[in-house]
C-alpha positions as CSV (number, residue, x, y, z in Angstrom):
1,M,-34.9,7.2,24.8
2,L,-36.1,3.7,23.9
3,K,-33.4,1.3,22.9
4,P,-34.0,-1.1,20.0
5,S,-35.1,-4.4,21.4
6,R,-33.3,-7.6,20.6
7,P,-35.0,-9.8,18.1
8,T,-37.3,-12.4,19.7
9,A,-39.5,-15.1,18.3
10,S,-42.2,-12.6,17.8
11,H,-40.1,-10.6,15.4
12,G,-40.2,-11.5,11.7
13,P,-37.2,-12.8,9.8
14,A,-36.7,-9.4,8.1
15,F,-36.3,-7.7,11.5
16,R,-33.9,-10.3,12.8
17,L,-31.8,-10.1,9.6
18,G,-31.7,-6.3,9.8
19,W,-30.8,-6.4,13.5
20,F,-27.9,-8.8,12.8
21,L,-26.6,-6.8,9.9
22,G,-26.8,-3.6,11.9
23,R,-24.8,-5.2,14.7
24,L,-22.3,-6.6,12.2
25,I,-21.8,-3.2,10.6
26,V,-21.3,-1.5,14.0
27,W,-18.7,-4.0,15.0
28,F,-16.9,-3.8,11.7
29,L,-16.7,0.0,11.9
30,A,-15.4,-0.1,15.5
31,L,-12.8,-2.8,14.8
32,S,-11.5,-1.2,11.6
33,V,-11.2,2.3,13.1
34,G,-9.6,0.8,16.2
35,L,-7.1,-1.2,14.2
36,V,-6.1,1.8,12.0
37,L,-5.6,3.9,15.1
38,I,-3.4,1.3,16.7
39,Y,-1.3,1.0,13.5
40,R,-0.9,4.7,13.5
41,F,1.6,4.2,16.3
42,V,2.5,0.5,16.3
43,P,4.2,-1.3,13.3
44,P,1.8,-3.9,11.8
45,P,3.4,-7.2,13.0
46,V,2.4,-9.2,9.9
47,T,0.1,-9.1,6.9
48,V,-2.2,-11.7,5.2
49,T,0.1,-11.5,2.1
50,M,3.1,-12.4,4.2
51,L,1.4,-15.3,5.9
52,A,0.1,-16.6,2.6
53,D,3.5,-16.4,0.9
54,P,4.6,-20.0,0.1
55,S,8.2,-18.8,0.2
56,G,7.8,-17.5,3.8
57,F,8.8,-14.0,4.5
58,S,11.6,-11.8,5.7
59,K,11.1,-8.3,7.0
60,D,12.8,-5.7,9.1
61,W,10.7,-2.8,10.3
62,T,12.5,0.5,9.8
63,S,11.4,4.0,10.7
64,L,11.1,6.5,7.9
65,G,14.0,8.5,9.4
66,E,16.2,5.4,8.7
67,I,15.2,5.1,5.1
68,D,17.1,7.2,2.5
69,R,15.1,10.0,0.9
70,N,16.0,8.5,-2.5
71,M,13.8,5.5,-1.7
72,V,10.8,7.7,-0.8
73,D,11.3,9.7,-4.0
74,A,11.7,6.6,-6.1
75,A,8.4,5.2,-4.7
76,I,6.7,8.4,-5.6
77,A,8.3,8.6,-9.0
78,G,7.5,5.0,-9.9
79,E,4.2,4.4,-8.2
80,D,2.3,7.6,-7.5
81,A,3.5,11.0,-8.6
82,K,0.5,12.7,-7.1
83,F,0.9,11.1,-3.7
84,C,1.1,14.4,-1.9
85,L,-1.7,16.0,-4.0
86,H,-4.6,13.5,-3.7
87,N,-6.8,12.4,-0.9
88,G,-6.0,8.7,-1.4
89,F,-7.5,8.2,-4.9
90,D,-6.3,9.4,-8.3
91,P,-9.4,9.5,-10.6
92,V,-7.4,10.2,-13.7
93,A,-5.1,7.1,-13.1
94,I,-8.1,4.9,-12.3
95,E,-9.9,6.0,-15.5
96,K,-6.8,5.4,-17.6
97,A,-6.4,1.9,-16.2
98,F,-10.0,1.2,-16.8
99,V,-9.7,2.2,-20.5
100,R,-6.5,0.2,-21.0
101,N,-7.9,-2.9,-19.3
102,R,-11.0,-2.8,-21.6
103,Q,-8.7,-3.0,-24.6
104,G,-7.3,-6.3,-23.3
105,G,-3.7,-7.4,-22.6
106,R,-2.0,-7.3,-19.2
107,I,-4.3,-6.0,-16.5
108,R,-3.1,-2.7,-15.0
109,G,-4.2,-1.0,-11.9
110,G,-4.6,2.7,-11.1
111,S,-4.0,2.3,-7.4
112,T,-2.3,5.0,-5.4
113,I,0.3,4.3,-2.7
114,S,-2.4,4.9,-0.1
115,Q,-4.6,2.3,-1.7
116,Q,-1.7,-0.2,-2.0
117,T,-0.9,0.4,1.7
118,A,-4.5,-0.2,2.8
119,K,-4.6,-3.4,0.7
120,N,-1.3,-4.7,1.9
121,V,-1.8,-4.0,5.6
122,F,-5.5,-4.8,6.2
123,L,-6.6,-7.1,3.3
124,W,-5.6,-9.7,0.8
125,Q,-4.3,-9.8,-2.7
126,G,-6.6,-10.4,-5.7
127,G,-9.6,-8.6,-7.1
128,G,-13.3,-8.6,-6.5
129,Y,-15.8,-6.0,-5.6
130,L,-15.7,-6.9,-1.9
131,R,-11.9,-6.4,-1.7
132,K,-12.1,-3.2,-3.7
133,G,-14.8,-1.8,-1.5
134,L,-12.9,-2.6,1.7
135,E,-9.8,-1.2,0.2
136,A,-11.6,2.1,-0.4
137,W,-12.8,2.2,3.2
138,F,-9.4,1.6,4.7
139,T,-7.8,4.1,2.3
140,L,-10.2,6.8,3.6
141,L,-9.3,5.8,7.2
142,I,-5.6,5.9,6.8
143,E,-5.7,9.2,4.9
144,T,-7.8,10.7,7.7
145,L,-6.1,9.1,10.7
146,W,-2.5,8.5,9.7
147,G,-1.5,11.2,7.3
148,K,0.9,11.0,4.4
149,R,4.1,10.5,6.2
150,R,2.8,7.5,8.2
151,I,1.3,6.0,5.0
152,M,4.7,6.2,3.3
153,E,6.5,4.8,6.3
154,V,4.1,1.8,6.5
155,Y,4.1,1.3,2.7
156,L,7.9,1.1,2.5
157,N,7.9,-1.5,5.3
158,V,5.2,-3.8,4.0
159,A,5.6,-3.6,0.2
160,E,7.0,-6.8,-1.3
161,T,10.5,-6.2,-2.8
162,G,11.2,-9.8,-3.9
163,I,10.4,-13.4,-3.3
164,G,9.7,-13.7,0.4
165,T,11.1,-10.2,1.0
166,Y,9.0,-7.4,2.5
167,G,10.0,-3.8,3.1
168,V,12.8,-1.8,1.6
169,E,15.1,-2.5,4.6
170,A,15.0,-6.3,3.9
171,G,15.3,-5.5,0.2
172,A,18.3,-3.3,0.6
173,Q,20.1,-5.9,2.8
174,R,19.3,-8.7,0.4
175,Y,20.2,-7.0,-2.9
176,Y,22.9,-4.5,-1.8
177,N,24.2,-5.7,1.6
178,K,23.5,-2.2,3.1
179,P,20.8,-0.5,5.1
180,A,18.0,1.3,3.4
181,L,19.5,4.5,4.9
182,H,22.3,4.4,2.4
183,L,20.6,3.6,-0.9
184,S,21.8,5.5,-4.0
185,P,19.2,6.8,-6.5
186,V,19.8,3.9,-8.9
187,E,19.6,1.3,-6.1
188,A,16.4,2.8,-4.8
189,A,14.9,3.1,-8.3
190,R,15.5,-0.6,-9.0
191,I,13.8,-1.6,-5.9
192,A,10.8,0.7,-6.8
193,A,10.8,-0.8,-10.3
194,A,10.1,-4.2,-8.8
195,F,7.2,-3.1,-6.6
196,P,4.4,-3.9,-9.1
197,Q,5.6,-7.5,-9.8
198,P,8.2,-8.4,-7.1
199,K,8.2,-12.1,-7.8
200,V,9.2,-11.8,-11.4
201,R,11.2,-8.5,-11.6
202,A,14.8,-8.9,-10.6
203,V,16.4,-6.1,-8.7
204,N,19.9,-7.3,-9.2
205,G,20.9,-8.0,-12.8
206,A,17.7,-6.4,-14.1
207,T,17.2,-6.5,-17.8
208,G,14.7,-5.5,-20.4
209,F,11.7,-3.5,-19.1
210,T,12.7,-3.7,-15.5
211,R,16.1,-2.1,-16.2
212,R,14.6,0.6,-18.4
213,H,11.8,1.3,-15.9
214,G,14.4,1.5,-13.1
215,N,16.5,4.0,-15.1
216,A,13.5,6.1,-15.8
217,I,12.5,6.2,-12.1
218,A,16.1,7.1,-11.2
219,A,16.0,10.0,-13.7
220,R,12.7,11.3,-12.2
221,I,13.9,11.3,-8.5
222,G,15.5,14.7,-9.0
223,T,12.2,16.0,-10.4
224,V,10.2,14.7,-7.5
225,R,12.6,16.4,-5.1
226,G,12.9,19.6,-7.1
227,A,9.2,20.0,-7.5
228,A,8.6,19.2,-3.8
229,L,6.3,16.2,-4.8
230,D,7.5,14.6,-1.6
231,G,6.6,17.7,0.4
232,C,4.0,16.0,2.5
233,V,6.6,13.5,3.7
234,Y,9.4,16.0,4.3
235,R,8.2,19.3,5.7
């Protein structure tokens, strides 16, 4: 079988550009798949979001077995009730967010926990079509190569839980002076309530919307467990 020749001076600019882009795509695919496979077994050491945080960052990687089930169920109740049911994307939530955002006001997302994990681990914060496209690619990869339990484990270790605080273990220690293994439903719910806006939503002394949202999440924890909406994490 003949191999594609490298571009030479005799090739036109279109050929040289196509050859370069083809190589770039192959390298990107190989590196992205390789990195996802590594992080299936190895904790991500740091993320772009952590490095870019002007307040610095505090984190403490903790295996899922050392995180209270209340925290897992609070994350599902507050962020992604269909976590165990979808393949990484929730079309209904995305459509609702699109409609709300067209009406103006505060921009809301329809991202699943899988999408948030892909963004937090491999990409950067902010919008844009490039970031969204890469987020979709990495979401497909982690759904295929990690599975739900690993996605939840990584999410709860990289999600920002306060100013300069990343992961629920660091959050539990900061706010409650206890490990994430011993969080009560209310404590876990208040951490989950801060996930969308961790720099402005106070976990301790929460008031207004944050307090109400946290109470609502705490009330739904029993529903998540009773309906086995966390069944893909605890089998």
